[in-house]
C-alpha atoms as one frame of an Amber mdcrd trajectory, in Angstrom:
protein
  19.737  38.467 109.259  22.776  38.408 107.333  23.583  40.093 103.865  27.101
  39.280 104.323  29.680  37.437 106.623  27.939  35.268 108.838  24.519  35.411
 110.674  21.224  33.454 111.303  17.471  33.950 111.474  15.431  36.347 109.363
  14.438  34.030 106.688  11.434  32.345 108.355   8.656  34.487 107.048   9.672
  34.211 103.575   8.666  30.360 103.182   5.533  30.900 105.567   6.192  28.109
 107.632   5.029  28.350 111.028   7.595  26.245 112.585  10.215  24.428 110.684
  11.384  22.356 113.835   9.726  19.941 115.441  10.383  20.066 118.724   9.237
  16.821 120.491   9.601  13.364 119.972   6.938  12.232 117.835   4.212   9.375
 119.078   5.234   7.262 116.053   7.668   7.025 113.323   6.202   6.016 109.710
   9.505   5.235 108.328  13.312   4.935 109.440  16.583   4.538 108.484  20.003
   4.903 109.839  20.868   7.918 107.371  18.262  10.122 105.855  19.290  12.462
 103.152  16.956  15.156 101.715  17.909  15.835  98.111  18.874  13.626  95.221
  21.257  15.566  93.243  24.846  14.759  93.044  25.709  15.957  96.579  22.844
  13.824  97.937  23.635  10.828  95.720  27.247  10.868  96.751  26.091  11.336
 100.218  23.597   8.252 100.125  26.585   5.985  98.240  29.363   6.679 100.789
  26.595   5.747 103.358  25.659   2.712 102.021  29.207   1.576 101.592  29.425
   1.735 105.172  26.911  -0.855 105.521  23.819   1.157 107.128  20.300   1.869
 105.678  19.783   4.993 103.919  16.695   6.784 102.515  16.780   9.632 100.432
  13.731  11.814 100.314  13.291  14.380  97.728  10.520  16.490  96.523  10.532
  16.310  92.689   8.918  13.199  90.838  12.325  13.456  88.810  15.097  14.282
  91.482  18.357  16.116  90.112  17.641  19.575  90.486  20.307  22.257  89.527
  22.852  19.082  88.922  20.650  17.957  85.880  20.607  21.596  84.329  24.583
  21.904  84.725  27.294  21.220  81.393  29.279  19.020  83.854  32.066  21.194
  84.428  33.788  20.440  87.135  36.863  22.170  88.711  39.324  19.525  89.499
  42.990  19.236  89.446  45.756  16.366  89.288  43.169  13.447  88.328  44.611
  10.498  86.648  42.898  11.627  83.415  44.951  14.832  83.647  48.112  13.350
  84.970  48.225  11.016  81.997  47.954  14.138  79.487  50.696  15.921  81.615
  48.135  18.441  82.853  49.340  19.218  86.329  48.589  22.090  88.416  50.097
  23.198  91.862  47.161  23.487  94.396  48.745  26.602  96.022  48.761  28.384
  92.421  44.882  27.176  91.887  43.978  28.435  95.564  45.268  31.650  94.604
  43.502  32.286  91.731  40.250  31.058  93.427  40.990  33.537  96.014  41.355
  36.238  93.511  37.601  35.583  92.114  36.332  35.412  95.517  37.373  38.982
  96.104  36.440  40.268  92.616  32.952  39.145  93.647  32.717  40.200  97.121
  32.837  36.802  98.444  33.749  36.929 102.460  36.358  34.304 103.318  34.576
  32.704 105.777  37.373  29.876 106.763  41.359  30.756 106.729  41.433  28.389
 103.814  41.651  24.714 105.119  38.324  23.760 103.983  38.663  24.805 100.576
  42.173  23.683 100.419  41.023  20.459 101.570  38.796  20.133  98.316  41.557
  21.327  96.027  44.485  19.017  97.213  41.991  15.915  97.088  39.607  16.794
  94.120  41.584  14.787  91.542  41.246  11.775  93.297  38.026  12.041  95.578
  36.224  13.577  92.418  37.901  12.872  89.149  39.149   9.664  89.901  36.051
   8.478  91.909  33.557   9.143  89.130  35.306   6.697  86.897  34.094   4.107
  88.924  30.673   4.740  87.695  31.498   4.640  84.073  31.703   8.454  84.166
  34.165   9.640  80.985  35.562  12.845  80.076  35.040  14.785  76.856  36.927
  17.870  77.724  40.022  17.937  80.098  42.233  20.884  81.299  44.436  21.686
  83.991  41.866  22.713  86.119  38.537  21.110  84.987  37.143  18.010  83.700
  33.552  17.894  81.858  31.752  14.601  81.615  30.210  13.021  78.595  26.466
  13.902  78.685  26.681  16.858  81.162  24.860  16.898  84.412  22.057  14.836
  83.283  24.572  11.876  82.671  26.271  12.361  86.023  23.245  12.650  88.145
  21.910   9.576  86.339  25.046   7.595  87.047  25.264   8.611  91.046  21.792
   7.859  91.291  21.924   4.533  89.476  24.790   3.542  92.013  22.948   4.709
  95.031  19.975   2.328  94.333  22.405  -0.332  93.299  23.704  -0.368  97.085
  20.177  -0.457  98.337  19.506   2.995  99.029  15.699   3.535  99.441  14.458
   6.448  97.285  11.145   8.378  97.666  10.043  11.057  95.528   7.311  13.654
  95.276   8.416  13.538  99.353   8.956  17.153 100.547  10.614  17.696 103.838
   8.951  20.192 105.777  10.684  20.213 109.152  13.684  18.701 111.081  12.638
  16.822 114.252  15.202  17.746 116.836  15.530  17.734 120.603  15.268  20.864
 122.440  17.528  20.270 125.249  20.729  19.631 122.809  19.141  20.725 119.191
  20.314  17.014 118.184  18.422  15.813 114.970  16.544  12.624 115.244  14.847
  12.881 111.760  12.601  14.987 109.863   8.964  15.415 108.852   7.788  15.110
 105.382   4.593  15.395 103.115   3.570  12.767 100.410   0.567  12.158  98.930
  -1.200  14.398 101.029   0.062  12.854 104.049   2.132  14.134 107.143   5.025
  11.472 107.625   7.557  11.261 110.492  11.067   9.677 109.288  13.592   8.511
 111.624  17.042   9.100 111.100  18.718   6.645 113.843  22.331   8.222 112.790
  21.694  11.329 111.544  20.468  13.698 108.554  22.001  15.088 105.439  20.804
  18.364 103.777  21.528  18.404 100.154  18.411  20.325  98.943  20.155  22.954
  96.819  20.079  26.438  96.695  17.613  29.282  96.897  17.834  30.387  93.527
  14.144  30.055  92.616  12.706  31.516  95.823  12.292  35.464  94.676  10.992
  36.232  98.678  14.513  35.039  99.988  16.329  36.624  97.167  14.830  39.792
  97.780  15.813  39.588 101.440  19.339  38.555 101.386  20.812  39.441  97.553
  20.234  42.355  95.433  22.095  41.083  92.523  19.883  37.655  92.938  16.692
  39.260  93.062  17.531  41.610  89.696  19.179  38.723  87.864  17.572  36.249
  85.265  16.630  33.277  86.720  18.304  30.320  84.861  17.679  27.645  87.526
  15.612  24.689  88.828  12.205  25.903  89.604  12.542  23.256  92.888  15.734
  25.596  94.509  13.488  27.288  97.137  15.424  26.993  99.973  13.486  24.797
 102.477  16.113  23.024 104.099  18.159  26.221 104.464  15.234  27.672 106.364
  15.265  24.421 108.545  18.707  24.418 109.689  18.352  28.178 110.340  15.600
  27.956 112.399  17.698  25.123 114.472  20.616  27.750 115.067  22.861  27.220
 111.902  25.028  29.863 110.763  24.808  31.138 107.504  27.390  32.899 105.374
  27.517  35.094 102.135  23.766  35.023 101.395  24.120  38.051  99.142  26.399
  35.895  96.816  25.047  34.011  93.657  26.354  32.019  91.173  25.658  33.264
  87.329  26.872  34.137  84.070  26.127  36.761  81.675  22.928  35.950  79.951
  21.004  37.174  76.777  17.442  38.100  77.846  14.533  36.896  75.867  15.904
  33.717  74.899  17.706  33.025  78.289  21.111  32.187  76.524  24.246  32.144
  77.971  27.154  34.378  76.459  30.222  32.100  75.354  33.054  33.814  73.428
  33.928  31.544  70.730  36.811  32.761  68.338  35.287  36.419  68.008  36.590
  39.979  68.777  33.922  41.649  70.709  33.763  44.339  73.566  31.380  45.125
  76.023  30.063  48.717  76.837  27.514  50.027  79.011  24.805  52.894  78.877
  27.526  55.579  79.005  29.198  53.707  76.156  32.213  52.933  77.895  33.979
  49.751  78.677  34.248  48.608  82.295  35.822  45.307  82.465  38.076  42.686
  80.881  35.472  40.770  78.795  37.820  37.558  79.076  37.331  37.367  82.710
  35.721  34.643  84.974  31.848  34.254  84.112  31.438  34.824  87.839  33.194
  38.581  87.637  31.524  39.106  84.430  27.984  38.705  85.878  29.037  40.938
  89.256  30.323  43.760  86.632  27.551  43.691  84.713  25.113  44.191  87.524
  26.790  47.160  88.719  26.508  49.332  85.478  23.598  51.504  85.079  20.359
  49.689  84.248  21.905  46.317  85.841  22.816  45.682  81.989  25.457  46.088
  79.200  25.970  45.410  75.747  28.282  43.248  73.680  29.362  44.637  70.328
  30.891  43.033  67.135  31.000  43.241  63.540  30.266  41.270  60.500  33.938
  40.177  60.171  34.069  38.425  63.430  30.689  36.676  62.587  32.304  35.448
  59.164  35.078  33.986  61.354  32.870  32.101  63.895  29.221  32.314  62.956
  26.780  33.867  65.208  27.548  30.930  67.695  30.399  32.775  68.691  28.410
  34.800  70.737  26.372  31.976  72.038  26.081  28.472  70.925  22.115  28.497
  71.208  21.852  31.424  68.451  21.575  30.960  64.616  24.534  30.919  62.419
  24.038  34.184  60.859  21.628  35.842  63.298  18.914  36.502  60.970  16.181
  35.024  63.016  17.746  36.959  66.499  17.726  40.350  64.371  14.083  39.573
  63.317  13.123  38.769  66.994  14.932  41.664  68.459  17.275  39.856  70.479
  20.130  41.209  68.486  20.691  44.731  66.945  22.045  45.285  63.555  22.965
  48.562  62.153  25.061  50.014  58.973  27.323  52.054  60.987  28.375  52.622
  64.660  26.401  55.544  64.915  23.402  54.179  64.108  24.063  51.154  66.247
  24.442  53.681  69.201  20.790  55.059  68.468  19.574  51.592  68.067  20.600
  50.562  71.471  20.051  53.912  73.067  23.804  54.599  74.219  26.041  57.974
  74.422  26.960  58.249  70.758  30.219  60.017  71.253  31.653  58.202  73.948
  30.875  54.771  72.294  32.509  55.873  69.211  35.573  56.930  71.073  35.454
  53.642  72.827  35.581  51.563  69.545  38.097  53.864  68.096  40.509  53.418
  71.064  39.889  49.460  70.915  40.961  49.332  67.300  44.214  51.470  67.538
  45.114  48.863  70.153  44.200  46.135  68.040  45.891  47.122  65.115  49.247
  48.265  67.263  49.909  46.266  70.286  46.954  43.890  70.986  47.538  45.224
  74.530  44.639  46.675  76.578  46.123  49.110  79.268  42.814  49.554  80.921
  41.629  46.284  81.819  44.633  43.987  80.757  42.670  41.928  78.108  45.077
  40.010  75.715  44.601  38.125  72.354  43.541  34.576  72.825  41.968  31.779
  70.601  38.237  32.090  72.339  38.304  35.928  72.588  40.548  37.398  69.961
  42.112  40.892  69.921  40.883  42.353  66.483  39.398  45.427  65.337  35.497
  46.211  65.335  35.263  48.063  62.110  33.413  45.956  59.445  29.843  46.737
  58.837  27.111  45.758  59.460  27.537  45.967  63.121  26.160  43.964  65.774
  25.039  44.592  69.324  23.808  41.886  72.309  22.259  42.955  75.386  23.730
  41.109  78.455  22.343  40.668  81.771  23.330  39.294  85.120  21.916  35.740
  85.344  21.348  33.287  88.528  21.941  29.711  87.878  22.677  29.268  91.911
  23.416  30.721  95.063  27.037  30.479  96.454  25.983  31.766  99.977  23.960
  29.040 102.465  24.847  27.121 105.895  28.007  27.191 107.417  29.829  23.678
 107.346  33.138  22.699 108.232  35.692  20.574 106.355  33.977  17.208 107.771
  30.279  18.533 106.705  29.206  19.108 109.776  26.529  22.493 110.102  27.608
  24.862 112.091  25.402  26.724 115.000  25.970  30.574 115.260  28.295  29.526
 118.295  30.820  27.788 115.935  30.078  24.308 117.136  28.356  21.389 114.980
  24.814  20.603 115.318  24.703  17.021 116.572  23.740  14.730 113.759  23.183
  17.289 111.113  25.425  17.596 107.991  25.054  19.134 104.672  26.576  19.318
 101.284  25.905  21.113  97.717  24.425  24.448  97.211  22.944  24.610 100.308
  26.341  24.953 102.042  28.052  28.609 101.617  30.643  27.432  99.039  30.868
  26.510  95.584  33.283  29.487  94.544  35.969  26.489  93.105  33.606  24.000
  91.914  29.663  23.749  92.368  29.611  20.326  91.222  32.824  19.201  92.317
  32.299  20.437  95.947  28.868  18.978  96.245  30.251  15.663  95.353  33.529
  15.844  97.418  31.692  17.112 100.559  28.541  14.913 100.187  30.843  12.097
 100.089  32.380  13.209 103.337  28.846  13.884 104.940  27.970  10.506 103.886
  30.833   8.832 105.450  30.825  10.704 108.868  27.147  10.655 109.280  27.060
   6.810 109.245  29.716   6.499 111.662  27.724   8.354 114.181  26.153   5.743
 117.310  22.614   5.268 116.827  20.256   7.160 119.278  17.907   4.057 119.574
């Protein structure tokens, strides 16, 4: 078992699967294709498209009646640099500089670097062409463009729909409500020959003449696996697809696949009771813990904020602001899902409002004296230099550096959430699943959130390495 770093095993009991591997040749195959893809989110769809364009038969199996998984729930944000649309606007980024910023987030959130950097740099250097530009072939348009990010119109649903449509147009066969429960493998070489699945109460054997691509997503909805591997994930507020239960990870581990960073989750500060994401929009606010102290630069990367909040007393924190800030941006300056003036949320007990800072401290049950000292210090900085010597926060359009002194005052509880898992199977830059001995498991590929990655871009990496998986598996020689 591995809580961090690289390891194998330990998770087979949490799915209550007697044997995730079928270790003999089936007496008959019910279905067959050159390439079998398990999971039809953006990673699986990208793999299917790429394999089909190499003129091999492709079958996608997905346990949901409406495939898409976590991809559908996303906002469509993809970490991409130097795509044609970015170049057209003069928004260029030096790959090495972006790589350094990614490594900083990794270190701040306890991610162990599992490859020197070549796999990550392969994505960083090629994401513009292989993700940003490639998606435009399927009618994807971008509504938000900055040097390191593209957001497509329609978000995750539109992205999934376009890729799934493209896969079907290329002759990919898609079987829904088909749950893959076992990998079929040779006991002497571990080579993957196909899968076993369940559909409509029947057990079916599916032959994969060239290989299998696992794109079954994260284990962010499997509380037993989270309890075993990820203390923060287990206690975090789940904002994730209910089907993200980790079966593919379990099967690959049983075949001897290495795993890495299973402790590491993807998430963002969230507002409990309403499951809303905190999104700063033109306000000044600070985070304080139960002791009444700030503990982070509130404008940091959302993954870092999520991690820092978890390690506070009670695994939570409070966002504090005032009425003057709400006038500037309305209540939606805290989250786009809240009401304009927060009246509804105050009545629901989601937001606390008080006529004074003392009363606010008492309402949210934090140390009054240290809280008052914290706010007073913040206000002094805001009126003088707008420099935060403790955590390095500066003034910005989205999260301003202004005094918090106009009653009434507001507080909103923030907790860490889990939207996906970053840890998973160890795969190389060719999307081959690696064994605990560091060598590729024959005919087994993986992409998306089942793989240890996502620290640069969940959607972007899923598409990029999904394409690589589809391309490479389609070039395998048929085993029969």
